[in-house]
N, C-alpha and C positions, 0 to 999 in steps of 0.2 A: 620838340616835332621842329623842323627847321621852315622858318616862315616863307609866303613866297613873296614877300616882299625882299628878304635877303635874296632869294634866287634870282630877283632883279638886277641887288649890286652883282650877282656872282655872274650874271650875265654879260656885264661891263669888264668885268674881269677878264674872262672870256675872250671878246677881243682883244685887249693889251695884250692876254697871253699868247694871241698866237700871232702877235707882231715879233714878241720876242723868241720864238721858236725857231733853234736851228735849223740848216736844211735837211740835217741829219736828226732831230727827233723824230722818233718813233710815232710813241704815244698810241700804241698798240699790242696788247699783250698775246702770246703765240705759248704755247706751250713748251716745255723744257726735257730738249728730249724728243724719244717719239710716239707720245702719248697723244690721240686726241680726242680723247674725253674723261673728266674728270667726275666726282662726286666729291661734294665740303658740305662740313655739317657747318652751323650758322646757328646763331644766338637770338631769338626773336624776343623782342624788347619794346611792349607799348607799341606794337603796329610797327618796327622798324626790326629790317634785315641787318644783321653786322656781322663784320668778315673781319678776321684777321689779316692783319697786311703787315709785309714787310717794306720798310724804305731803306735802299740803300742797303743794305744784309742786317739793318737794326731794327729790332720789334719782338714783338711782335705787335702793330697798333689794331685798336678795335676800330672800322671805318665803318657809315652805313653806307648799305647799295642801294643809292638813289638816283632810280630814271629822272630826277628832277633837276639834279644840274648837272651841266653842258663839258667843268672841268674839274679836275680832284681837289677839292680847297681842303687843307691842313687847319683844324680849328682851335688845337694846339698849339700857340705861342712857345709853346715850350719847347718844341720840335724845334724851331728854327736854332737852335745852341747846338743840342743834344744831336742832331744829325750835321754839326758843323755846313752847313750848306754855306754853298759860293754863288757866287754872281746871280745874285739878290739885287733886284729891284723894285725900289718902295715907290707905293705910288699913296698919295693922299685924295680919301675921293669926300667932297665936301656937296655943300647944296643938294643933299639927297632928303632933305625934311628939317624939322625941326629936334635940332638939339643932335642933330648927326654927324658923327666926325668917325671915319674909320680907316685908318694907316693899315694896307697891305704890302705884299711880298711877290714878286713873281719869281720863278728858276723853272729855267727850262733842261735843268740836267740831276733829272732825280730818276733813279731803279725801282719798279716798284716790283714787288711781288705776291703772290696771291696763290696760296696750294704749288702746285705745278708750275703755274701760269709766271711769266716775266714780259715786262716790259721796259723800255731802257730806253735813256734820255729823255723824259717825258717833263712836260710843264704841269706845273703848279702851283694855287694860290695858296698864300700861307693868312691867316689873319695876326694883326699883332695885339689883338685881344680878343680873350676868349666870350664876346657878347652874345653868342648862344648859349652857353652852360647847358650844352648840351648831356654831358654829366651825370647832371643834376638830375633832368628828365630823364636819361633812361635810369639813371640807379646804379650805372657801371663808366666806366672810364670811357670817354670816346673820342677820338684822335682827328676825326675828319669825316670827309664822305667824298667818294667813290661814285662815278656814273657814267657819260656816254663812254669814256675809253675801255672800261669792262666792257662794256651790252656791244661797242658795234663790232667786239673782236671776236666773237663764239655767237654760237647758240647759247641762251640761257634758260635754265627750265628752275622754276623754284615750289618745293609743295611746301606749304605751310605748317601741314601737317607733323609733319617726320623732321622737318625745321631739315631739309637738306638742297643743297644747291645743287646740280647738276648741268657743269658745261659741255657743250660737245664743238668739236673744229671744222668736220666736214659732215660727219655722220648726222643720218636724221634717226630723234629720239622720237620712241613707236607715240607720243603724245602728237606727232603731226597728222598722224591716221588716224588717232580715235578724239580731241580735240575740238573744237568749234573755229575754224582759223576765220581772223578779225583783221581787217587791214587799219594800219597805223599810217599816219606821217612821221617822218622825221623829220622836224625845222628846230634849227637853231640848237641842232645834236641833244633836242627831248620828242618824246614819244607824244603823240594826238593821238587819240580815239574819236570817232561821233558816237553818240550813245543819243536815247530818245529817253526826254524823264516826263513825267506825268509829275502837274503839281497841284495841292491842296483844291483849286477852283476845278480842279479837270482840265484843264489844256494840256494836251502834247507838246511841249518844246525839244526840239532835236536841238543839241547841243555839242560842242569842240569842246574837250576836256583835256588838260596835261595827265598823264600818267604818272604819277607823282608816286614811289615807291617809298622816299622819305616823307611821305605824309601820314600820322595817324588818323586822321579823319577818314572815314568812307567813306565821303564827299564833300567837298569845297564848292560851292555857287557862289561866281564874285562879280560877273555883271553879266547883263543880258539887254541887247539893244541899247549899248552904252553906257547904263546908267545901274543901279543897284539893283543885284534881284531880287524879285518880292517875296521878301516874308510870309512864310505860315501864319496863319489864325494863333498856334499856339507855341513862342517862345522861350527862353533866356536868355539870359547874357552870358556869355561864356568869354574866356582866355581860350583864344585858338591858336597863340604857340608863342613864341619869342621872335622879334625884332630887332632890327637896329637901334631904335629907338623904345624898347620895352618890350610887355607885352601886346599884341596884336589882338584889335579891340573886335568884338561881332555878337555873334548872335550864333543857337543852334536850335534846330524843328527837325522836325519830319517832311520829307517829300514822298506822295503814293507808291510812286512805281519807279522804278530805272531799269527799263532794258539795252543789255549790251550784247552784239551782238545777236542769237538764240536764244538769253536769257533772260528773265525778269528775273527782278527781285523786289519787294515791298517793303511800304513804310521802313524806309533807311534815314536814320539821322543826317543831320548836314550839316555844313557851319556855314555858316552867310557873313564872312568878314564885312568890316565897313567899306563901302565901294571908296571912300577916298585913301585907305590904308593899303589898299589893292590894286580893284579894278582899273582903279583911275587909271594907276602907276604902268598897269601894264599894255607896252608898246611893242614889242619885239615880234612876240606873234599874236594875233587874237584869238582869243579862246575864254569863253564861259568859266571854268572854272577847272577842278580837280579832280580823279579819281585816287584813295592812296591804298595803304596797304589795308585796311579793317577791311574793304572791301573785294578787294584781289585775294586773301585770305582764304575765300571761301570755295577760292580755283585751285586746281593746280593749273601754272601758268609757266608759258615757254614765249619768251623773247625774244623774236627775231631781223634782229634788224635791216641785216643784208638782204630781205625779202620786203623787209615794209609791211610786219603782220605782227600778230601774236597769235596764240593757242589758248585756249582757255576749256578746262573739265572741269566740270562739278566736282565737288566732296557731297560728305553726309551732312555736311556745315551751313549749303547755301541757302536752307531753309530757317538756320536759325535765325534769333528776331536779331536787330541791331539795337544792343542798349547803351545807356549812356549812364552817366556816375548819378547814383542815387542818395549820396550825403549831402553834396552843397560843399563839399572842401575839395582842393587843392593839395596837390602833397608833392613835396622835391626832396631827394636825398640828399643827404651833407654827410660829411664824416670820410675820413681816411679813407674806410671799406663802402662808405654808402651804406652803413647801416643804421643813421641817422636820417629823421623822418620829418621835415617841419610842414607846416600847413600855409604856406600861399596864397589863398584867394579862399574868403569867403563868399557863397552866393545868400543875397540877403532871402529872409523866410525861408530857408531851407532847414533838415532836417539839423545841421549842422550850425547852424546857426541858432536856431534853435534848444540846444542844448548849450550854448552860451561859447564856443567854441570862437578863437578869433584867431588871426592871422598871425604867425610866429609861434605856434603852441608847438609844443614838439608831443607825435607822435609817441607813448611808450609802451602800452601795452592793448592788443587787440585780442579782446574775446578770452582774457587770462595768460594770452602767452605774449613774452618779450617781441614786440618787433626785429629785434636783430636775428630771430629764426625766420623773416620774411624776407623777400625782394620785395620791389617798389612794386612792378609788376603786381608780383602777386595780389598785395594791397590794393591796388588800384581796381582789379578784377573783382576782388572779393565785396567793393563798394558800389561795384556798379551788379552785382550776383542774382539778389532776386527784391524784388518789392516787397515791404514790409518786413523784409527776415530782422532783425536785432543783431545788435551786438555791443559787447561790451567797452566801455575805454577808458584808456587812461593816462590821460596831457597832463603835461609840464608846463607851465609859464612862468619862467624865470627861477626861485626859487620855489612856487607854488607846486602840488601835484592835487589834479582835482579827477575826478571819475563821472562819468554819467553809461546812461544806454541810448545808443545811438540807431534809430528806424529808421530805413533804408523806404524814401521814396519816388515811385518814377516819379518823374516831371514832363515827362514829354512821351 
C-alpha cells in the first residue's frame, strides 16, 4: 500500500513534471478508433486494483489504479533501462525527513496504452530505487501507479465483485440513473469527498477525505483541527504501509459509524498514522484523512471527474463486517514467483507471538497444504476470516522447522 507520506513526495514530482512537459504533451487517454466504451478485467489484490499497461509498445506492466496520485509513477527502476528512455531529468529529493534520500527521473515523452485506449507524449516520474517494494506487498510484480491522467479522460466504473473496469467516453452508464450521486472536489489532481464520522464518544465530525484507491485501509484518520486525530479506547499498534524511511507507524482501531452520501456503515476499521509522520506534513490540500478500496469495494463505483461527482450503488457486501488481521503477524511475498512467504512483523501478545513466531520466519504449510498453492492475498484473507478459527502452521527459521496450532483472535 502506498503511504500518504510518499504521495506528498509524488506531489512535489508532479509540480516538477509540469515544468518540463512539452507544449504537445497530451497526458489524456483516448480510445483507439471509434470506440466509446470498453470493459477491462483487473486483478484485485490486497484492496488494490491492478491493470495491465503498455509503455512505448512494451509490456504489459502491472500498474495500480490509484486516485491518490496526480502523476503516473514508475516504481520499478529497471524499466528506465529496458524502455530505453531518453530526455530524462534527474531530481535529487533531500531534506524530507530523517534518513530520506530519493533520486527520481522525469520524462515527458512516454506513450501509454491500456486496453483500447492510449495517451501519447505523457510525463511520468521514475523512481531510482524500489523503495516501496510494492511487489512483496501485493504478492505479484508491480511496476508503477497511474491515477489522474486516466481518471480525467473517461467516466470510470469499478465493479469490485466482478473485477471489471468499465470506461466510457461520452455515453452515460446506467449507474448514473441508479446510483447515489455524491459531489467530489478535484484539487491538486486528486478527488476529495465530504463525509460524516461518528467517533466512540458519540461526536459527529464532518471530515474532508481524499478518495484513495491506492490504499488498502478502509479509512485513514490523520488529523483533526491541525493535531492528531483522537484515538478510540481500544486500539492496536500497527504497520500502516511503506514510506520513504520505512514502515509508517500508527494504530488501528474502530470508529462507530461513517456516512458517505446516503449510506451508513458501522464499526469501521480505521488507521491512525502518527501525526508527525503524515498529518503534520500535509500542506498542499487541507484534509482530515482518506478512504480506501476496502471501503469502496462495498459499492459499485463510478468516477466522473469532468462533472466533479461520483456515484455509489450498494452491493450485497455493504452490511458485511469490517475485519482486521487476527493472527498478529504480517507477511510479505518473496521469490521469483512471489510464492515464498516471510513474516515481517509480529504484534506483541498476539496469537502468532504466543506461538513463538518471529520476524524472518518462513511460512511453509497452512492446514497441511504447502503455501505455494496459495496467493499472498488468499493467506491474508484466511488470517482475518473468523474469531476462534484454528490453523496448523509449519514454519522455517533458518535450518530449523517447527509447527504449531494458531488460533485466530479478534483484537478490535
